N, C-alpha and C positions, 0 to 999 in steps of 0.2 A: 752285847758281844757282837763283834763283826762277823759277816758271812765268810766262811772258809771253804777252800777246796777240800773235798772229802779225802783225797789221797795224801795231801800234805798240809791241810789246814792253813793254806796261804790265803791272805786277804784278797777277795776278788771285787772289792768296791772300786768301780771305775769312774764314778762321778764325784768329784771333790776329793778323791783319794790319790795315792801315789803308786799303788800296785799296778802291775801290768799283767798279772796272772789271769788266765781265762779258763773256763771249763773246756776240757777236751774229751775225745772219745775214750781215753784210757782211765779217766777218773772213775773211781769205784764207790758205789753206794752200799754201805754196810746194812745187811739184813740179818736178823736173828731167826733161825729155823728152830722153833721150840720142839718140833717132832724129832730132831736129831740131837741126842744127848751125848754124842761121842766126845764132844769137846768140853761140855759142861752140863751139869744137871739142869741148868736153866735153858739150855739150848745152845746150838753152835752158831757162831757168827760167820756169815758168808758174804761174798761181794758180787755185785752186778755192775758191769761196765755201762757207761752211757751209750756206747755203740750197740750193746745188746738190746737196750730199751728201744732205740731207733729202729733196729731191725725187726722188732716185734710190732712196731706201729708204722707200717709202710705208708708212704704218700702215694696216692693213686691218681691224683688230679692233673698231672702234667704228662702228656704223651704216653700214658700207661706205664710209667716208670715207678719203681719202688725204692724205698730207702731215702736217704738224703738227696734231694734234687736241686741242682743249681740251674736256674732259668738261663737260657742262652738267647742270643739274638735270633736264632732259628725258630725258637718257640714263639716269638712275638713279632716276627718279621712283618706280618701284615699290618701292623700298627704304624709303620713308618719310622723315620729317623728319630722322631720325638720320643719314641718308646724304647729304642735300641741303643741310644747314645745320650750324651749330655747335650746334644744339639738343641737349640731353641727354635728350629724350623719345624713348626707344627703343620704346615700346609699339606704335605703328602698324606697325613693321617686324617685331616678334616675337610680340606677344600683345595682346589687348584684354580689358578687364574688363567684367563685366556685374553690376550691382547687383540683387539679388533681395530685396525687402523683405517679400514675402508669405510664407506658411507652406507653399506648395506650388508646384512648378515642374516641368513636363514638358520634358525636353530635346528640342531639334530640331537638324537639321543645321546651322542657323545658329550653334549654340553650339560647333561644332567648333573646338578650339584655344583656346577662351576660358577665362577665369577667372571662375567664378560666385561672387560674393561675397554670402553670405547674412547679412542684418543684423537679422532679426527677433529679438525677445526670447523668442518662443515657439518650440517645436520646429518644424523645417522639414523637409519631405520632398521630395527630388529624385527624379523618376521617369525611368528610362531606358526608352523604348518600343522595340518591335521595329521593324526596318526602317530604322535609321539607316545612312548611307553607310558602306561598308567603311572601316575605319581611324579611325572617329570616336573622339575623345578630348578630354577637358577636365579642368580642375581645379576642385574645389569647396572653398570656404573658409568656415569658420564665423567670421564677423566679429562677430556679435552674441552675446547670451547664450544664444540658442536652439540646442539640439543639432540637427545636420543629419544626417538619415539618407538613404541612397541605396538605392532599391529598383528592381526591374525590373518592367515590364509587358509580358510577351511576350519579355523579354530576361532572361538569367541574370546576376545580379550576385553576385560572390563576394569575400570578404575572408578573410584568415588568421584562423582561429578565429571566423568569423562577424563580424569587425570591419567593419561596413558603416555606421558612424556616426562623426562627428567626436569627437575626444577632448577637447573643451572649446574655449573661445574661442581663436581664431587658429590652430586646427588646420586642416590641409588634406588633402584626399584626391584623388589623381590617378586618373582613370577611364582604364583601359588596355584597349584591345580585344585579345582573344585568339582571336576567331573570329566567325562570323556570330551576331549577337545574343547575344554572350557577352563579359563584361567582368570584370576584376579591379580591386580598389581597392588602391592603394598610398599609404601616408602615415601620418598621425597618427590611427589609427582605434581604435574600441572596439566591443564588442558593444552594440547599442542597448538601453537599458532598455525594458521593456515598458510601453506606455501605451495607454489606450483612451479615445477622445474622442467617438466617433459611433456611432449606430445607424441603422437604416432603418425608417421608419414606413409601414406598409401600410394602405390605406384600407378594407379589408373588402368592397370592391365588385368590383374586377377587377385590383388590383395584384398583381404577383408578380415573382420573379427567376428567369430560366431559366439552367440550367447544363447544358452538354453535356460528353460525355467521361467520364461517371461509370462505375462498375464495381460489383463486389460490395460490398455494404454490411455491414461487420462492426460498425460503430459510427457513431452520429450524435449530435451535441451542439449545443445552441444555448441562448441566453438569450432569454426572451420577456417582454413586458409588454403584456397585452391591454388594449384600451380598456374592455372589460366583464369583470367577474369571471366565471370559468368554473367551473361546477358540473356534476355529472352530471345534474341535472334541468333545466338551462337550454337543452337542445337543442344542435345543432351550432354550434360556435364557430370553425370553420376548421381548416385543416391546415397543418402545418409544412413537410414535404417530401413532395411527390407525384412520381409518375413517369408520370402519364397513366393512363388506364384505371382499373383498380381497385387500383393500387399507392399506398400512402401510409405515411409514417413520422411519427407524431405527430399523428394526428387528435384534435381537441380537442372535448370536450363529449359529451353523451348522444345516443343514437339515430343515431350515425354509421354503425353497421352492425347488422344483426339478430343477429349472433353473441353480443352481450353486452347486458346492462342495467346501468344506473348507471355507465357508463364515463366516465372523466375524460380518459384518454390511451389511444389505440388505435394499434396497429401492424397494418397489413393488407398483407402482401406478395403482392399479386395475388389469385388465387383460392385461394391456399394458406391454411394455418391462420393465424388472427389471434391477436394477443396484446394484453392490455389491463391497465390499472390501473382498477379499479372501486371507487367509494366514494360513500356517500351523505352523508358528513360533510366530506370534504376539498374544497379548491378551489384554483384558480389565481387569485390576486388581481390586480386592475387597479391597485392602489396601489403595487405593488413588483415587482421583477424576479424571475423564477423560472428556474432552470436545469433544462432537460429533456435527458435523454440516454437512448440505447438502446445495448445491447451484445448481440452474439450469443453465446449460451452453447451449446456443442455437445453437452453431455451431461446436465446437470441444471439446467435453467432454473427460476427461481422462478415464471415464468409457466406452465411446463409441467413440473412435478416428475417426475423420472425420464426426461425427454426433452429434446430440443433446443428452443430458442426464443429470442426476443428478450426480454431483461430490460429493464425500464423503471425509470429513476432520476429522482427529483424532488429537486432541491437536494442531490445527492450520496447520497441514500438510495434503496435498492432498494425499489420499491413495486409493481411489476408482480405481478399475482396471478391472472390467468385466461388460458386458452388456448381457441381454438376447436376444432373437431372434425376438420378435415382435416389429416392428418399432414404435417409439414415436417421435412426432415433437413439442409437447408443454407441459408445466408443468401441473400438475394435479390440478383440482378444486374440492373441496368438502366443505360441509357446517358444518358438525359436526366432531369434533376431540375428540379422546379418548386418553388421556395421560396415559401411563403405560399399555396399552392393545391394541390389534387389534380390537376386539369387546368385549363386556362384557364377561369376563371370558376366552377370547382367548389370549394365549401367554402373561399372566400377568408378569410384571416386578417385580423382587424382589430386592429392594434396594432403594437408595435415588436419587431424581432428584431435580435439582435447576436451577434457572435463565433460563426459557424457552422462546425462541423467535420465532416469525413467521413473514415472510415478504411476502407481496402481490405484490411486484414489484422487478425487478432485483437488485441484489447486486453484488459487486465486490469481487475479492479474497482478496483485502485489507480489506474489511469489515469483512471477516472471521477472519483475523488476529486481528481485533479490538474486535470481539466477544470473541476470545480466550484470548486476553490481557496478553500474556506471562504467562498464567497459573493462573491468578487471575481474577475472574469475574469483569467486568466493566460495565459502563453505556452504554446500547445498543443504546441510543440516540446519541452516538458519532460516530455511523456508518454514511456513506454518505446518507443512506436511513433509515428513522425512522421505527421501527418495527410496523407492523399492530397489532400484539399481543405480549405482554410481561408479563409473569406471574412470579412473584418474589418468589413465593412459601412460603408465610408467612410474608415477610418483610414489606409489605404494609397493612397487616391485623392483626398485633399484634400476629401472630402465634396462632390464635384462630378461632373457627368456621369451616365452610365447604366451605366458599367462598374465592377464590383466585382472587383478583382484577386485572383486565387487565390494565396495565400501557401503553399499546400501543394505537394507534389511533383508533382501531376497537371498543374498549370499551366492549369486550366480556368476562365477568367474567367466571372463571372456577368453577366447583362444585366438591368438593371431595366426592367420593362415596364409601360406604362400609368401611369407617373408616381409611383412610390413616392418619398418625400422623405427627406432626411437630418435627423437629430435629434441634439441634444447630450445628450439624456436617455439615460444609460447605467447599467448595473448597477454598484453600488459598495458 
């Protein structure tokens, strides 16, 4: 027997049948009340409408309303158009995309959960700063031809095997938080190829970069291009790394200290014994880049034969040849470094500086050759000892602002002071 409406016994079969009848609120369910014998000794038949049953079983789960409730767009507006219409646009409910057409972007809390689509044809750098909200995460996509690298500024960014760059067009990297200011990258990654695009230009008047958090200096490396050629007879031409007071590493030009004559490069670790490269014929040209490095030698320094001292290297070749008179037995330790000056306004350097490295543990002469890299700056992580400090002079900061991010293990960012400017003139 087919199912029927109670009020009219109409067929309500809707699947495979032909009837269009449906149950409505006025349909009556017959119930026999055996306690009421007024209509029959066996009980009186009574009716209950469907609407009566619904009224006695209120729905309380939507906005506190009772009875039959029809959900409206207002009830589920927070789920986006995918939940309030037949639209197939799911993005407002689950994610949103952000187009990045420049070559540098620093993430902010507003990027949480978003897909950053990088479209530039040149290499793009995405920086994760410190202090993002706990649980921050996003996805970075290389949509254009330019490789996308993800770096940290006060935050630690790690990838398996150092894979912190996209592995080609359409590759994606997920930024996954694992702790305070700590993230791992998951996805189509590769180890970023080394590239150098910027240096910093110091005006020779009062420009410098301050660095805090330094320690014992076992080695120092940098590339320089002075605005004027430096010779031993040209007088003082500035300082590369100072520590305030009488500390400096890489004093340039003659007459920078009374311990030497005809000096071209001088190391002066405080009141202790100084070390120098003296020459009346050599120079540091203004027309090309020169690599300067120092290395602590504990037993038989070329600057101090038979004793300890800082050896000096110019373009990968050991050139240091003189020592002062006060004995020194250990490398110097200092906390604050001043790149481009000895102290604020003292011996300011006039010219460009690039790829600055600082080592807090002993390095080998082979490491100096790696730093020089046959005349082209290379990855300082290729040395046998990773640098404690590595300031790339704009390459990891989009060549903007006053912060030079430390890519070494120390995490001590440099601060450009008094207006040094970025340049695309680089050693090559």
